[in-house]
MIVO-285592 format. One record per residue (C-alpha): residue number from 0; x, y, z. Coordinates in steps of 0.1 Angstrom, whole numbers, plus 5000, padded with zeros to 4 digits. Each point is the difference from the previous one (the first is absolute). Layout:
N
+-----+------+------+------+
:   k :    u :    v :    w :
+-----+------+------+------+
: NUM :    X :    Y :    Z :
...
+-----+------+------+------+
! end
This chain:
140
+-----+------+------+------+
:   k :    u :    v :    w :
+-----+------+------+------+
:   0 : 9151 : 7572 : 1383 :
:   1 : 5032 : 5002 : 5020 :
:   2 : 5028 : 4974 : 5000 :
:   3 : 5006 : 4985 : 5034 :
:   4 : 4966 : 5011 : 5012 :
:   5 : 4974 : 4989 : 4975 :
:   6 : 5021 : 4972 : 4985 :
:   7 : 5034 : 4985 : 5008 :
:   8 : 5028 : 5024 : 4990 :
:   9 : 5035 : 4991 : 4988 :
:  10 : 5028 : 5021 : 5014 :
:  11 : 5037 : 4992 : 4995 :
:  12 : 5030 : 5009 : 5022 :
:  13 : 5037 : 4997 : 4998 :
:  14 : 5030 : 4996 : 5023 :
:  15 : 5023 : 5024 : 4980 :
:  16 : 5037 : 4996 : 5010 :
:  17 : 5028 : 5025 : 4994 :
:  18 : 5037 : 4992 : 4992 :
:  19 : 5007 : 4999 : 5038 :
:  20 : 4974 : 4973 : 5007 :
:  21 : 4975 : 5024 : 5016 :
:  22 : 4963 : 4998 : 4993 :
:  23 : 4977 : 5029 : 4992 :
:  24 : 4970 : 5007 : 5022 :
:  25 : 4972 : 5026 : 5000 :
:  26 : 4977 : 5011 : 5028 :
:  27 : 4964 : 5001 : 4989 :
:  28 : 4984 : 5035 : 5002 :
:  29 : 4965 : 5013 : 5008 :
:  30 : 4987 : 4994 : 4965 :
:  31 : 5012 : 4964 : 4997 :
:  32 : 4973 : 4974 : 4992 :
:  33 : 5006 : 4982 : 5033 :
:  34 : 5024 : 4993 : 5029 :
:  35 : 5008 : 5037 : 5003 :
:  36 : 5031 : 5009 : 5020 :
:  37 : 5017 : 4966 : 4995 :
:  38 : 5032 : 4993 : 4981 :
:  39 : 4999 : 4979 : 4968 :
:  40 : 5019 : 4985 : 4972 :
:  41 : 4983 : 5024 : 4975 :
:  42 : 4980 : 4992 : 4969 :
:  43 : 4965 : 5006 : 4989 :
:  44 : 4970 : 4988 : 4981 :
:  45 : 5003 : 4981 : 4968 :
:  46 : 4982 : 5017 : 4971 :
:  47 : 4979 : 4980 : 4976 :
:  48 : 5022 : 4985 : 4972 :
:  49 : 5032 : 5008 : 5019 :
:  50 : 5024 : 4973 : 5011 :
:  51 : 5009 : 4998 : 5037 :
:  52 : 5037 : 5008 : 4993 :
:  53 : 4989 : 5030 : 4979 :
:  54 : 4978 : 5012 : 5029 :
:  55 : 5030 : 4998 : 5024 :
:  56 : 5022 : 5020 : 4976 :
:  57 : 4973 : 5026 : 4993 :
:  58 : 4991 : 5005 : 5037 :
:  59 : 5036 : 5006 : 5011 :
:  60 : 5005 : 5025 : 4971 :
:  61 : 4968 : 5019 : 5008 :
:  62 : 5002 : 5000 : 5038 :
:  63 : 5038 : 5002 : 5006 :
:  64 : 5017 : 5010 : 4967 :
:  65 : 5019 : 4967 : 5000 :
:  66 : 5008 : 4976 : 4972 :
:  67 : 5000 : 4964 : 5013 :
:  68 : 5007 : 4966 : 4984 :
:  69 : 4977 : 4972 : 5012 :
:  70 : 5021 : 4970 : 5007 :
:  71 : 4977 : 4974 : 5015 :
:  72 : 4967 : 4990 : 5016 :
:  73 : 5000 : 4996 : 5038 :
:  74 : 4964 : 4988 : 5005 :
:  75 : 4964 : 5010 : 5001 :
:  76 : 4981 : 5012 : 5031 :
:  77 : 4963 : 4998 : 5009 :
:  78 : 4998 : 5037 : 5010 :
:  79 : 4967 : 4999 : 5018 :
:  80 : 4992 : 5030 : 5023 :
:  81 : 4966 : 4994 : 5016 :
:  82 : 5002 : 5031 : 5022 :
:  83 : 5004 : 5021 : 4968 :
:  84 : 4976 : 4980 : 4979 :
:  85 : 5027 : 4991 : 4974 :
:  86 : 5012 : 4969 : 4982 :
:  87 : 5031 : 5000 : 4979 :
:  88 : 5022 : 4974 : 4983 :
:  89 : 5036 : 5013 : 5004 :
:  90 : 5028 : 4984 : 4980 :
:  91 : 5035 : 5012 : 5012 :
:  92 : 5032 : 5002 : 4981 :
:  93 : 5037 : 5006 : 5004 :
:  94 : 5014 : 5029 : 4980 :
:  95 : 5032 : 5019 : 4996 :
:  96 : 5003 : 5038 : 5001 :
:  97 : 5015 : 5011 : 4966 :
:  98 : 4998 : 5038 : 5001 :
:  99 : 4983 : 5030 : 5014 :
: 100 : 5003 : 5016 : 5034 :
: 101 : 4969 : 4989 : 5020 :
: 102 : 4977 : 5028 : 5009 :
: 103 : 4964 : 5002 : 5011 :
: 104 : 4979 : 5010 : 4969 :
: 105 : 4966 : 4995 : 5017 :
: 106 : 5003 : 5014 : 5035 :
: 107 : 4964 : 4993 : 5010 :
: 108 : 5006 : 4963 : 4993 :
: 109 : 5035 : 4998 : 5015 :
: 110 : 5015 : 5019 : 5029 :
: 111 : 5035 : 4985 : 5003 :
: 112 : 5024 : 4979 : 4980 :
: 113 : 5034 : 4983 : 5007 :
: 114 : 5025 : 4973 : 4994 :
: 115 : 5003 : 4974 : 5028 :
: 116 : 5021 : 4969 : 5008 :
: 117 : 4978 : 4969 : 5002 :
: 118 : 5009 : 4996 : 5037 :
: 119 : 4990 : 5036 : 5008 :
: 120 : 4965 : 5004 : 4985 :
: 121 : 4974 : 5020 : 5018 :
: 122 : 4976 : 4978 : 5020 :
: 123 : 4968 : 5016 : 4987 :
: 124 : 4998 : 4982 : 4966 :
: 125 : 4968 : 4995 : 4979 :
: 126 : 4985 : 4965 : 4999 :
: 127 : 5012 : 4994 : 4965 :
: 128 : 5035 : 5012 : 5008 :
: 129 : 5001 : 4976 : 5030 :
: 130 : 4990 : 4971 : 4977 :
: 131 : 5026 : 5011 : 4975 :
: 132 : 5027 : 5000 : 5026 :
: 133 : 4989 : 4966 : 5013 :
: 134 : 5002 : 4985 : 4965 :
: 135 : 5032 : 5017 : 4989 :
: 136 : 5030 : 4978 : 4995 :
: 137 : 5033 : 5019 : 4994 :
: 138 : 5020 : 4989 : 4969 :
: 139 : 5037 : 4994 : 5002 :
+-----+------+------+------+
! end
């Protein structure tokens, strides 16, 4: 049984900001579960018994060598991909980069990373990332 295929999966993502107000994005690689080649606010699947915030912290550490602090919930997306036969529920969070120079730790799942200003994001975003951006309200 595979999450997102045989039953609804739960995958978290986060808009991680640096001290300069830029947000971290990753481009999905050939081994990504879905939406390959598109840019995303990264994250991953929530493991059984794991909190969503813990999943965000774990995924950023595992995939990019980053320590992040989860600061808030943005919203939840119905991440339904009929063409790929997948259905996910995708909570998205805001987070702050604490330490660690981002690097690609899983090159088959991610081909490119970078920091971007909100007004200069790539156009090719995943469905969940577009939903996150639409629901994001800047603080301050």
